[in-house]
MIPAFI-300853 format. One line per 10 residues: number of its first residue (from 1); their letters; for each residue z, y, x of N, C-alpha, C, O, CB. Coordinates in steps of 0.2 Angstrom, whole numbers. Glycine has a CB too. Layout:
! residues N
NUM) A) Z,Y,X,Z,Y,X,Z,Y,X,Z,Y,X,Z,Y,X; ...
//
This chain:
! residues 226
1) XXXXXXXXXX) 67,185,73,62,191,74,55,189,70,53,183,71,61,192,81; 53,193,66,47,192,63,41,192,68,40,197,71,46,197,57; 37,187,68,31,187,72,25,190,69,23,188,63,30,179,74; 22,195,72,16,198,69,10,194,68,9,189,72,15,205,72; 5,196,64,-1,193,64,-5,195,70,-5,201,72,-5,195,57; -8,190,73,-12,192,79,-19,188,79,-20,183,76,-9,189,85; -24,191,81,-31,189,81,-33,187,89,-31,191,93,-36,194,78; -37,182,89,-39,180,96,-47,178,95,-49,175,90,-35,173,98; -50,180,100,-58,179,100,-59,172,100,-64,169,97,-61,182,106; -55,168,103,-56,160,103,-49,157,103,-44,159,106,-60,158,109
11) XXXXXXXXXX) -49,151,100,-42,148,99,-39,146,106,-33,145,107,-43,142,95; -44,145,111,-41,143,118,-37,149,121,-34,147,126,-47,141,122; -38,155,118,-34,160,121,-27,161,118,-23,165,121,-38,167,120; -25,157,114,-18,157,111,-13,155,116,-14,149,118,-18,153,104; -8,159,118,-4,156,123,0,150,121,2,150,115,1,162,125; 1,146,125,5,140,123,12,141,120,14,138,115,6,135,129; 15,146,123,22,148,121,22,151,114,28,152,111,25,152,126; 16,153,112,16,157,105,16,152,100,17,153,94,10,162,105; 13,146,101,12,141,96,18,137,94,20,133,99,5,137,98; 20,137,88,27,134,87,26,129,80,31,128,77,32,139,85
21) XXXXXXXXXX) 20,127,79,19,122,73,17,115,76,11,114,77,14,125,68; 22,111,76,21,104,80,15,100,77,12,96,81,27,101,80; 14,100,70,9,96,67,2,98,67,-2,95,64,12,94,61; 1,104,70,-6,107,69,-7,110,76,-3,112,80,-6,113,64; -14,111,77,-16,114,84,-20,120,82,-23,121,77,-20,109,88; -21,125,87,-25,131,86,-32,129,84,-35,132,80,-25,135,92; -35,123,87,-42,121,85,-42,120,78,-48,121,75,-44,115,90; -37,117,75,-37,115,68,-37,121,63,-40,121,58,-32,110,66; -34,126,66,-33,132,61,-39,137,63,-40,142,59,-27,135,63; -42,137,68,-47,142,70,-54,141,66,-55,136,62,-49,141,77
31) XXXXXXXXXX) -58,147,66,-64,147,62,-69,141,65,-70,140,71,-67,154,63; -72,138,60,-76,132,62,-83,135,65,-86,131,68,-77,128,56; -85,141,63,-91,144,65,-91,147,72,-96,147,76,-94,148,60; -85,151,73,-85,155,79,-79,153,84,-80,155,90,-84,162,77; -74,149,82,-69,147,86,-63,153,86,-58,152,89,-71,146,93; -65,158,83,-60,164,83,-54,162,79,-54,157,74,-63,170,80; -48,165,80,-42,163,76,-38,169,74,-36,173,79,-38,158,80; -36,170,68,-31,175,66,-25,171,64,-24,167,60,-34,178,59; -20,172,69,-14,168,68,-9,172,64,-6,177,65,-10,167,75; -8,169,58,-3,172,53,3,167,52,3,162,49,-7,172,46
41) XXXXXXXXXX) 8,169,56,14,165,56,17,163,49,19,157,49,20,169,60; 18,168,44,20,166,38,16,160,35,19,156,32,21,172,33; 10,161,35,6,156,32,6,149,35,7,144,32,-2,158,32; 7,149,42,8,143,46,15,140,45,15,134,45,6,144,53; 20,144,44,26,142,42,26,138,36,29,132,35,31,147,42; 23,140,31,22,137,24,18,130,25,20,125,22,19,142,19; 13,131,29,9,125,30,13,119,34,13,113,32,3,126,34; 17,121,39,21,116,42,27,114,37,28,108,37,24,119,48; 30,118,33,35,116,28,32,111,23,35,106,21,37,122,24; 25,112,21,22,107,17,21,101,20,22,95,17,15,110,15
51) XXXXXXXXXX) 19,101,27,18,94,30,25,91,31,25,85,30,15,96,37; 30,94,32,37,91,33,39,88,26,42,83,26,42,96,35; 37,92,21,39,89,14,36,83,12,38,79,9,38,95,9; 29,83,14,25,77,12,26,71,16,26,65,14,18,79,12; 28,72,23,29,67,27,23,63,29,24,57,31,34,63,24; 17,66,29,11,62,31,6,67,33,7,73,32,8,58,25; 1,65,37,-4,70,40,-8,73,35,-9,71,30,-8,66,45; -10,79,37,-14,84,33,-20,85,37,-20,88,42,-10,90,31; -26,84,33,-32,85,37,-35,92,34,-36,93,28,-38,79,35; -35,97,39,-37,103,37,-45,104,38,-48,103,43,-34,109,42
61) XXXXXXXXXX) -48,105,32,-55,105,32,-57,112,34,-63,113,37,-58,104,25; -53,117,32,-55,124,33,-49,128,33,-45,128,29,-61,127,28; -48,133,38,-42,137,38,-45,145,39,-48,147,34,-37,135,44; -44,147,45,-46,154,46,-54,154,46,-57,150,49,-43,157,52; -57,159,43,-64,160,43,-66,168,46,-63,172,43,-68,159,37; -70,168,51,-72,175,52,-76,178,47,-79,174,43,-76,175,59; -77,184,46,-81,187,40,-88,184,41,-91,183,35,-81,195,41; -91,184,47,-98,181,47,-99,174,45,-103,172,41,-101,182,54; -94,170,47,-94,163,45,-92,162,37,-95,158,34,-89,159,49; -88,166,35,-87,166,28,-93,167,24,-94,164,18,-81,171,26
71) XXXXXXXXXX) -97,172,26,-103,174,22,-108,168,23,-111,166,18,-106,180,25; -108,165,29,-113,159,30,-111,153,26,-116,150,24,-112,157,37; -105,152,24,-103,146,20,-103,148,13,-101,144,8,-97,143,22; -104,154,11,-104,156,4,-97,157,1,-96,156,-5,-108,151,0; -93,159,5,-86,161,3,-85,167,-1,-90,171,-1,-81,161,9; -80,167,-5,-79,173,-9,-78,180,-4,-76,179,1,-72,173,-13; -81,185,-7,-81,191,-2,-74,193,0,-73,196,5,-84,197,-6; -69,192,-4,-62,194,-2,-58,187,-1,-52,187,-2,-59,198,-7; -61,182,2,-58,176,3,-51,176,7,-51,180,12,-62,171,6; -46,173,5,-40,173,9,-41,169,15,-36,170,20,-34,170,5
81) XXXXXXXXXX) -46,166,16,-47,162,23,-48,168,28,-46,166,34,-54,158,22; -51,173,26,-52,179,31,-45,182,34,-45,185,39,-57,184,29; -40,181,29,-34,184,31,-30,179,35,-24,180,38,-30,186,25; -32,172,36,-28,167,39,-23,165,35,-18,161,37,-25,170,45; -23,166,28,-18,163,23,-20,158,19,-16,156,14,-15,169,20; -26,155,20,-28,150,15,-30,144,19,-32,144,25,-34,153,12; -30,138,16,-31,132,19,-34,127,14,-32,126,9,-25,128,22; -40,124,16,-43,118,12,-40,112,15,-42,110,21,-51,119,12; -37,108,11,-34,101,14,-37,95,10,-38,95,4,-26,101,12; -39,91,14,-43,84,11,-37,81,7,-32,80,9,-46,80,17
91) XXXXXXXXXX) -40,78,2,-35,74,-2,-36,66,-1,-33,62,-5,-37,75,-10; -40,64,4,-41,57,5,-35,53,6,-35,47,5,-46,56,11; -30,56,9,-23,52,10,-17,55,6,-12,55,8,-22,52,18; -19,59,1,-14,62,-3,-15,61,-11,-21,60,-13,-13,69,-2; -10,61,-14,-10,61,-22,-11,68,-24,-6,72,-22,-4,57,-25; -16,70,-27,-17,78,-28,-11,81,-32,-9,86,-31,-23,79,-32; -9,77,-37,-3,80,-41,3,81,-37,6,86,-37,-2,75,-47; 5,76,-33,11,77,-29,10,82,-23,14,86,-22,12,70,-25; 4,83,-21,2,88,-16,3,95,-19,6,99,-16,-5,87,-13; 0,96,-25,0,102,-28,8,104,-29,10,110,-28,-4,102,-35
101) XXXXXXXXXX) 12,99,-32,19,101,-33,22,103,-27,26,108,-27,22,95,-36; 21,99,-21,24,101,-15,22,108,-12,26,111,-10,23,95,-10; 16,109,-13,13,116,-10,16,121,-14,18,127,-11,5,116,-11; 17,121,-21,20,126,-25,27,127,-23,30,132,-22,20,124,-32; 31,121,-21,38,121,-19,39,125,-13,44,128,-12,40,114,-19; 34,125,-8,35,128,-2,33,135,-2,33,139,3,32,124,4; 30,138,-8,28,145,-8,20,146,-9,19,152,-9,30,148,-2; 16,141,-9,9,143,-10,8,144,-17,11,141,-22,4,137,-8; 3,149,-19,2,152,-25,-5,151,-28,-6,151,-34,5,159,-26; -10,151,-23,-17,151,-26,-19,144,-25,-18,141,-19,-21,156,-22
111) XXXXXXXXXX) -22,141,-30,-25,134,-29,-32,133,-32,-34,136,-37,-20,129,-34; -36,130,-28,-43,129,-30,-44,121,-29,-42,118,-24,-48,132,-25; -47,118,-35,-47,111,-35,-55,109,-34,-59,112,-38,-45,108,-42; -56,105,-30,-63,102,-28,-63,95,-28,-64,92,-23,-66,106,-22; -62,91,-34,-62,84,-34,-69,81,-31,-68,75,-28,-61,81,-41; -74,84,-32,-81,81,-30,-81,81,-22,-84,76,-19,-87,85,-33; -78,86,-19,-78,86,-12,-72,84,-9,-71,83,-3,-79,94,-10; -67,82,-13,-61,79,-12,-56,83,-7,-53,81,-2,-62,72,-8; -56,89,-9,-51,94,-5,-48,99,-10,-50,100,-16,-54,97,0; -42,101,-8,-38,107,-12,-37,113,-8,-35,112,-2,-32,104,-15
121) XXXXXXXXXX) -39,118,-11,-38,125,-8,-31,127,-9,-29,127,-15,-43,130,-10; -27,130,-5,-21,133,-6,-20,139,-2,-23,140,4,-15,128,-4; -17,144,-5,-16,151,-1,-10,154,-3,-7,152,-8,-23,155,-2; -9,160,0,-3,164,-1,-5,170,-5,-1,175,-6,0,166,5; -11,170,-9,-13,176,-13,-9,176,-19,-4,172,-20,-20,176,-14; -11,180,-24,-8,180,-31,-8,173,-34,-13,169,-33,-12,185,-35; -4,172,-39,-4,166,-42,-10,165,-47,-11,169,-51,3,165,-47; -14,160,-45,-20,159,-49,-23,152,-47,-20,149,-43,-26,164,-47; -27,150,-51,-30,143,-50,-37,143,-53,-39,146,-57,-26,137,-53; -42,139,-50,-48,138,-52,-51,131,-50,-48,127,-47,-53,143,-49
131) XXXXXXXXXX) -57,129,-53,-60,123,-52,-57,117,-57,-54,119,-62,-58,120,-45; -60,111,-56,-58,106,-61,-53,102,-58,-53,99,-52,-65,101,-61; -47,101,-62,-42,97,-60,-44,90,-57,-48,87,-60,-36,97,-65; -40,87,-53,-41,81,-50,-39,76,-56,-34,76,-59,-38,79,-44; -43,70,-57,-41,65,-61,-35,61,-58,-34,61,-52,-47,60,-63; -31,59,-63,-25,55,-61,-27,49,-56,-32,45,-58,-21,52,-67; -24,48,-51,-26,42,-47,-21,37,-47,-15,38,-49,-26,45,-39; -23,31,-46,-18,25,-46,-14,25,-39,-16,29,-35,-22,18,-46; -9,21,-39,-5,21,-33,-9,18,-28,-12,13,-28,2,16,-35; -10,22,-22,-14,20,-17,-12,13,-14,-17,10,-11,-14,25,-12
141) XXXXXXXXXX) -6,12,-13,-4,5,-10,0,1,-15,6,2,-16,0,7,-4; -3,-4,-18,0,-8,-23,4,-13,-20,2,-15,-14,-5,-11,-28; 9,-15,-23,14,-21,-20,9,-27,-19,5,-28,-23,20,-22,-25; 11,-30,-14,7,-36,-12,7,-41,-18,13,-43,-20,9,-40,-6; 2,-44,-20,2,-49,-26,4,-55,-23,1,-58,-18,-5,-49,-29; 9,-58,-25,12,-65,-23,11,-69,-29,13,-67,-34,19,-64,-20; 9,-76,-28,9,-80,-33,16,-82,-36,21,-82,-32,6,-87,-31; 17,-82,-42,24,-84,-45,26,-90,-42,23,-95,-42,24,-84,-53; 33,-90,-40,36,-97,-38,37,-101,-44,39,-100,-49,42,-95,-34; 35,-108,-42,36,-113,-47,43,-114,-49,47,-115,-44,32,-119,-45
151) XXXXXXXXXX) 45,-114,-55,52,-116,-57,54,-123,-54,49,-127,-54,54,-115,-64; 60,-124,-52,61,-131,-49,60,-136,-54,58,-142,-53,69,-131,-47; 62,-135,-61,61,-140,-66,54,-141,-67,52,-147,-70,64,-138,-72; 49,-137,-65,42,-138,-66,38,-140,-60,32,-140,-60,39,-132,-69; 42,-140,-54,39,-141,-48,35,-148,-48,38,-153,-49,44,-141,-42; 29,-148,-46,25,-154,-45,28,-158,-40,28,-165,-40,18,-153,-44; 30,-155,-34,33,-158,-29,39,-162,-31,40,-168,-29,35,-153,-23; 44,-159,-34,50,-162,-36,48,-168,-41,51,-173,-41,55,-158,-39; 43,-166,-46,41,-171,-51,39,-178,-47,40,-183,-49,36,-169,-56; 34,-176,-42,31,-182,-39,36,-186,-35,37,-192,-35,26,-180,-34
161) XXXXXXXXXX) 41,-182,-32,46,-186,-28,51,-189,-33,53,-195,-31,50,-181,-24; 52,-186,-38,57,-190,-43,54,-196,-46,57,-201,-47,58,-185,-49; 47,-196,-47,44,-202,-50,44,-207,-45,45,-213,-46,37,-200,-52; 42,-205,-38,42,-210,-33,49,-213,-32,50,-219,-31,40,-207,-26; 54,-209,-32,61,-211,-32,63,-216,-37,66,-221,-36,66,-206,-31; 61,-214,-43,63,-218,-49,60,-225,-49,63,-230,-50,62,-215,-55; 54,-225,-47,50,-232,-48,52,-236,-42,52,-242,-42,43,-231,-48; 54,-232,-36,57,-236,-30,63,-240,-32,64,-245,-30,58,-232,-24; 68,-236,-35,74,-239,-38,72,-244,-43,76,-249,-43,78,-234,-41; 67,-243,-47,66,-248,-52,63,-255,-48,65,-260,-50,60,-246,-56
171) XXXXXXXXXX) 59,-254,-43,57,-260,-39,63,-264,-36,63,-270,-36,52,-258,-34; 67,-260,-33,73,-263,-30,77,-266,-35,80,-272,-34,77,-257,-26; 78,-263,-41,82,-266,-46,79,-273,-49,82,-278,-50,82,-262,-52; 72,-273,-49,69,-279,-50,70,-285,-45,71,-291,-47,61,-278,-51; 70,-283,-39,72,-287,-33,79,-291,-35,80,-297,-34,72,-284,-26; 84,-286,-36,91,-289,-37,91,-293,-44,94,-298,-44,96,-283,-38; 87,-291,-49,87,-295,-55,84,-301,-54,86,-307,-57,84,-291,-61; 79,-301,-50,75,-308,-49,80,-313,-45,80,-319,-46,69,-307,-44; 84,-310,-40,88,-314,-36,94,-317,-41,95,-323,-40,92,-310,-30; 96,-313,-45,102,-315,-50,99,-320,-54,102,-325,-56,105,-309,-54
181) XXXXXXXXXX) 93,-319,-57,90,-323,-62,88,-330,-59,88,-335,-62,85,-320,-66; 86,-329,-52,84,-336,-49,90,-340,-48,89,-346,-49,81,-334,-42; 96,-337,-47,102,-342,-46,103,-345,-53,107,-350,-53,107,-337,-44; 101,-342,-59,102,-345,-65,95,-348,-68,93,-347,-73,105,-340,-70; 92,-352,-63,85,-354,-65,85,-359,-71,80,-358,-75,82,-358,-59; 90,-362,-72,90,-367,-78,90,-363,-84,87,-365,-89,96,-371,-78; 93,-357,-84,93,-353,-91,87,-349,-92,84,-348,-97,99,-349,-91; 84,-346,-86,79,-341,-87,73,-342,-83,69,-338,-81,82,-334,-85; 72,-348,-81,66,-350,-76,60,-347,-79,56,-345,-75,66,-357,-75; 59,-348,-85,52,-345,-88,51,-338,-87,45,-336,-87,52,-347,-95
191) XXXXXXXXXX) 56,-334,-86,55,-327,-85,53,-325,-78,51,-319,-76,61,-323,-87; 54,-329,-73,53,-327,-66,46,-325,-64,46,-320,-61,55,-333,-61; 41,-328,-66,34,-326,-65,33,-319,-67,29,-315,-64,29,-331,-68; 36,-317,-73,34,-311,-76,38,-305,-72,36,-300,-71,37,-310,-83; 44,-307,-69,48,-302,-65,44,-300,-59,44,-295,-57,55,-305,-64; 41,-305,-56,37,-304,-50,31,-299,-51,30,-295,-47,35,-311,-47; 28,-300,-57,22,-296,-58,25,-289,-60,22,-284,-58,18,-299,-64; 31,-288,-63,33,-282,-65,35,-278,-58,35,-272,-58,39,-283,-69; 38,-282,-53,40,-278,-47,34,-275,-44,34,-269,-41,43,-284,-42; 28,-278,-44,22,-275,-41,20,-269,-45,17,-264,-42,16,-280,-41
201) XXXXXXXXXX) 21,-269,-52,19,-263,-56,23,-257,-53,21,-252,-53,20,-265,-63; 30,-258,-52,34,-253,-50,32,-250,-43,32,-244,-42,42,-255,-50; 30,-255,-39,28,-253,-32,22,-249,-32,21,-244,-29,27,-259,-28; 17,-250,-37,11,-246,-38,13,-239,-40,10,-234,-38,6,-250,-42; 17,-239,-45,20,-232,-47,23,-228,-42,22,-222,-42,24,-233,-53; 27,-232,-38,30,-228,-32,25,-225,-28,26,-219,-25,35,-233,-28; 20,-229,-26,15,-226,-22,11,-220,-25,9,-215,-21,10,-232,-20; 10,-221,-31,7,-215,-35,11,-209,-35,8,-203,-34,5,-217,-42; 18,-210,-35,22,-204,-35,22,-201,-28,22,-195,-28,29,-206,-37; 22,-205,-23,21,-202,-16,15,-198,-15,15,-193,-12,22,-208,-11
211) XXXXXXXXXX) 10,-201,-18,3,-197,-17,3,-191,-21,1,-186,-18,-3,-202,-20; 6,-190,-27,7,-184,-30,11,-179,-26,9,-173,-26,10,-185,-37; 17,-181,-23,21,-177,-19,17,-174,-13,17,-168,-12,27,-181,-16; 13,-178,-10,9,-176,-4,4,-171,-6,3,-165,-3,6,-182,0; 1,-172,-12,-5,-167,-14,-1,-161,-16,-4,-155,-15,-9,-170,-20; 4,-161,-19,8,-155,-21,10,-151,-15,9,-145,-15,14,-156,-26; 12,-154,-10,14,-151,-4,8,-147,-1,8,-141,1,17,-155,1; 2,-150,-1,-4,-147,2,-6,-141,-2,-8,-136,1,-9,-153,2; -6,-142,-9,-8,-136,-13,-3,-130,-12,-5,-125,-12,-8,-139,-20; 4,-132,-12,8,-126,-11,7,-123,-4,8,-117,-4,16,-129,-11
221) XXXXXX) 6,-127,1,4,-124,8,-2,-119,7,-2,-114,10,3,-129,13; -7,-122,4,-13,-118,3,-12,-111,-1,-15,-106,1,-19,-122,0; -8,-111,-6,-6,-105,-10,-1,-101,-6,0,-96,-9,-4,-108,-17; 1,-103,-1,6,-99,3,13,-98,-1,16,-93,0,4,-92,3; 15,-104,-4,21,-104,-8,27,-105,-4,32,-104,-6,21,-109,-14; 26,-107,3,31,-109,7,30,-105,14,35,-106,18,32,-116,8
//
């Protein structure tokens, strides 16, 4: 059954059972100057359809205007706001291009663009448009910037650990070599002092590799890489 257009001296007088637009309230649609409300079901159906299509809240800056309030704010003499078929919607949480496309898709035909005041006028009047188009906006929510993960072959942690491991094995190898050569003292006795010194060189390199590993771990933790 087609619901007729009804007027109420104040939005508080709208019967609860008459209001069937879940994402809006009579106070949002009422005149900002007088509190009066002209309830236009077709226009509100389109407004609710737009809200459903967008899937996010809509901030109504102005909806119905009484004739006296329309004059007070400098509205057009035949403004659709006085018919209850026009809405000014804030663009603070919408992409204007996507909003306009969705509004056209659900049946709005009149569009007024107000980028300086950051709202768009939509109505059920004749197809027309005015004002300065909104500039293209960047994506409001950019993907979180995350530091590139270090390739395993380039990882300082692995490099440091590899260095420490290699030199540790080198030091152990010197230990074994020293034992073997010591058993053959008669043949290689002159080399023993040099092997002892070389072992300490490998140990120093092992400690340096461990230090690099620890520092790399700390840097990775600070950068949130793990």
